[in-house]
C-alpha positions in Angstrom: 129.1 276.8 119.0 131.8 279.5 119.8 130.2 280.5 123.1 129.9 276.9 124.3 133.4 276.0 123.2 135.0 279.0 124.8 133.0 278.5 128.0 134.3 274.9 128.3 137.9 276.1 127.9 137.7 278.8 130.6 138.5 277.7 134.2 136.6 279.5 137.0 139.7 280.8 138.6 140.8 282.3 135.2 137.5 284.1 134.9 137.4 285.3 138.5 134.3 283.2 139.2 135.8 281.2 142.2 134.7 277.6 142.6 130.9 277.8 143.1 129.1 274.6 143.8 132.2 272.4 144.5 132.7 269.3 142.3 132.3 269.7 138.6 131.0 267.2 136.2 132.6 268.9 133.2 135.5 271.3 132.8 135.1 275.0 132.3 132.5 277.5 133.5 128.9 276.6 134.1 126.3 278.7 132.3 125.2 280.1 135.6 128.8 281.4 136.3 129.2 282.9 132.9 125.8 284.6 133.1 126.7 286.1 136.4 130.0 287.4 135.1 128.3 288.9 132.0 125.5 290.4 134.0 122.7 288.6 132.2 120.2 286.0 133.3 121.0 282.3 132.9 118.0 281.9 130.6 119.1 284.7 128.4 122.7 283.4 128.2 121.4 279.9 127.4 119.4 281.4 124.5 122.5 283.2 123.3 124.6 280.1 123.4 121.9 278.1 121.5 121.5 280.8 118.9 117.9 281.5 119.9 118.3 285.1 121.2 117.1 287.9 118.8 118.1 291.6 118.6 121.0 291.2 121.1 122.4 294.5 122.1 126.0 295.4 121.5 126.4 295.9 125.3 125.3 292.4 126.0 127.6 290.9 123.4 130.5 293.0 124.7 129.8 291.8 128.3 129.7 288.1 127.2 132.8 288.5 125.1 134.6 290.2 128.0 133.5 287.4 130.4 134.8 284.8 128.0 138.0 286.7 127.2 137.3 286.7 123.4 139.9 288.2 121.1 139.0 290.8 118.4 138.3 288.1 115.7 136.1 286.1 118.0 134.2 289.3 119.0 133.7 290.1 115.4 132.3 286.6 114.8 129.6 287.2 117.5 
């Protein structure tokens, strides 16, 4: 739930994602934008967000945490 909640709070301009795709149906970053910022596939990020990814590397977690701007406590929670 942490990943989805933080993604919804982050605006594209704050994350350096621009405004891809024009009009938004919901606030925050799209999964596609976050996956691009973190350097992972959309499918892999979706599995992470849903808790279905296994054996996730520290590098991937660090990239996602960085893209979301997580603080130390939130990073530890991941």
